[in-house]
N, C-alpha and C positions, 0 to 999 in steps of 0.2 A: 281620139277618145272623147266622148261627150263630156261637156264641162263639169258635170256633177257626178259622173259614174264612180269616181274615186270616193266620193262622200258616202255612197250607198254601202260601201264596205267598211264603214266607220265603226260598226258595233264592237269589234274586238280591240279597237284602239284603247290604249291606256295612257299614252303620252303624246304631246306635241312639242316639236323643236322648231323654234323660229330663228331664221337669220335676222340680222338687225338692220344694218345699213341697206337701204333699198327696199326693205319690207316694213320696218317700223318708221324709218325717217330717211331723208336725203341729207347727207352731210354737206358742209360748206364752211367758208371762212367765218360765217356768223355763228358757227356751232351746229347749224343744221336746222331742219324743220320737220315736224312729224308729217307723215303721209296721212291725208284725210281718212278718218275712221279707224286708224290703227290703235290709238290710245284706248278707245272704247272696245275694240276687238280683243285686246289683251285683258281688259277687265272681264269680258264675257268668258274668256278661257279660264281665268283665275276663279270665276264663280262656278265653273262646271266641275264634273268629276274627273277631268283629265289632268294629269301632271303636266307642268309646263317648264321648259328650259329654253335658254337663249344660247345660240351657238354662233360665234362671230370670228372672223379673221381680222378684226380690228386690232391694229398694232401701232396706234399713234398715241395711246395714253394708257395708264394703268387701269385695271378694271374699276377701281374705286372712283377715279375721275370720270371715266366713261359712263358708269352707272349713274353717277350724280348728275351728269348732263342729261341723261334720259329721264331721270326722275323730275328734273326741272321742266322737261317738256310735258310732264303729266303721266308718264308711264309708271305702272305699279311693277317695280322690278328691284331685285336685290342682288348683291355681288355673288352670293352663293348659288344663284340660278344661272349665272353667266359662265360659259366656257370659252376661253380665248387662248390663242397659241402661246403667248409669252410665258405665263406661269407653267404651262405644260412643258415648254422648252427648258425652262430653268430646272424643272424636276429631272428631265432627261440628262441634262448636263451634269448635275450633281450625282446622279445615279452612275454615270459612266466616267466620272472623274475628268471631265473635259473643261478646258478653259477657253472661253469664247473671245474672239474679236467681234465686236458688235457693229453691224451696219444697220441701225434701227433709228426710228424717230426719237428725239430727245425725251419725249413724254413717256415712253415705255421703258426707258433705261432702269428706273427703280424696281421693275419686276425682276431684274437680274442682280439686285444688291447682295443677295446671299451667295452669289457664284464668284469663284476666283477667276479674275480676268488677266492675271499676270502671265507673261510668256504664252500667248494664245496657241492652242493646238487645234482650233477649228474656227469656223466663221458662222455667225448667225445673221441672216439677212431678213429684214422685215420691211413693211411699207414705210420707207424712210422719206418719202416725198421729196422736198427740195434738198435733202441731205444726199440724194443720189447725184453727187457731182463726180466728175471724172476722177478727181483726187481720191475721194472716199471709196469709189469702186475699185480704183487701182490699189489702194491700201489693202482692201479685202483680198483682191487678186494676189498680191504679193505674199500675204499670209498663207493662202492656199497653195500657191505654186512652190512655196518653200517647204512644204510638208511632204514627207515620204508617202504618206497615205492621206491625202486631203479629205477633210470632213466638212461638208457644208449643210447647214440646216436652214430651211426657209419657212418663215411663219406664214403659211398659206402659199398658193401659187396662182392667185387671180391674175387675169390679163389686164383688166381695167375695172373701175368702179365709177359710180355716178356721184358727183357733187352738184350743188344747186346751180353752178355755172357750167356744167357739162361733164363729159367723161374724162377720167384721169388714169394715166398708166399706173398699174398696180405692181406688186412685188414680183410677180411671175416673170415679167419681161426682163428684170434685172437678174433674177435667179438664173434664167436661161443664158444670159451673157457670161456669168461666172462659170456655169456648167460647161459651156462651150470652150471658154478660154483655158480652163483647168482640166478638161476631160474628166469631169467628176459628175456624179448624179446626186442631186440634193435629196436629203431626207426632209419630206414635208411634214411639218407639225401644224395641224389646223385642217380645215376642210381642203380637199376632199379625202383626207386620210381616214381609212377605216378605223384605225386605233383611236383617232380623235372622236369620231362618232360613237364608237363603242364606249368610250369613257363617259359620254353623256348618258347613254343607255344604262350603264352600270350604276350611275348615280341615281337614276330613277328606279332601278331594280326591275327593268322590263326587257323583253326580247325585241329584236329588230322588227318583227312583223306586228308588234303592238304599238309601233311609233310612226308618226307622220312628220316629215320635214317640209316646211314651207319656206321657200327662198326665191330670190330674184336671179340668181346665177345658175343657169341650167346645168353646167358641167360640175361646178364645185359644190353647190348646195343639193340640187336634185340628183345628179349623177352619183355624187359621193354617198348620199343617203341610200340610194337604190343599190349601190354596190355592197353596202353594209347589210342589205336585206330589209330596209325600211321603204315605205312609200314616199314619193317626192312630188310635191305640187309647186308649180311656178306661178309667181304673181307677175302681172304686166306693169309693174312699177320698177323703180331703180334702174338697173342696167338691162332689163328685158328689152329684146329687139325682136321684131316680127320674124326674122330669119331663124330664131331659136326654134320655132315650130317645125322647121325642116332640118334640124341638126342630124348629121349622118349617124351618130352613135348614141345619143342620149334622147330619150323621149319621156317627157314628164307624165306622171300618172294622171295629172289634171292641170289645166291652166285656168287661172282666175284673174279678174280685173285687179284685185288688191286683197290685202289681208282681211279686211272687213267682210268681203264676199266669201272668202275661204272659210272664215269662222262661222258665218251665218249658215252656209251650206252644211258644214260639219255638224254643228250643234242641232240643226233642224233634223238631221238624219238620226241623231241620238236621242231625239225626243225632248230637247231642252226648250 
């Protein structure tokens, strides 16, 4: 598909959803760095007639801390605009009366403060990074294998993500290990779950065909959005790899160099 053919159908669009890590910034031990042009691109979208939301599988800190980090990088962003898996998971747990064993990064634990964690009857796994030790994975395994009907929630299912010093294993690899060991299928909360994308659309009050997703992850960002009925555009930043262009099952509606190029193409077609 021509690089800008997706933008030519931009007239009916009412909302844009942006992935964060790999689109706005690259994470790293130093807190991360903005991708060139992305701060300005967000400003342009905010000044347009389009609604804007941010959709992330970030599960290493609370939304408040995560948003504060991005604000410090110069992004115009507020907590109410950000959709992430942990608060969504906490709501599901309370709704179903489930008590989780958490295998998550320490920074995200406060998102589960309102949930009863005594005598766990399910496991929630997130991007726990260095917390993915044999002992911690085995503890989660023992909770699941001890249940008559094991319930496993995964905060996203990414295979890897990009930090400033290279690619890092993501939660999906560890989710698969527990699925295999316990003969259970995880319920994914976060991208590419249709329910997760639909919650963002509901917040904007628009239909899937009126929304565009821009992400660096072909399967979880672009494919997840397309499965929901949205258009999906991939940026060549973050975890993008040239082999994505030949993926057997997911084909982006468009591929652009970065967020800045995507926004300029989009807004020029809308007469901004």
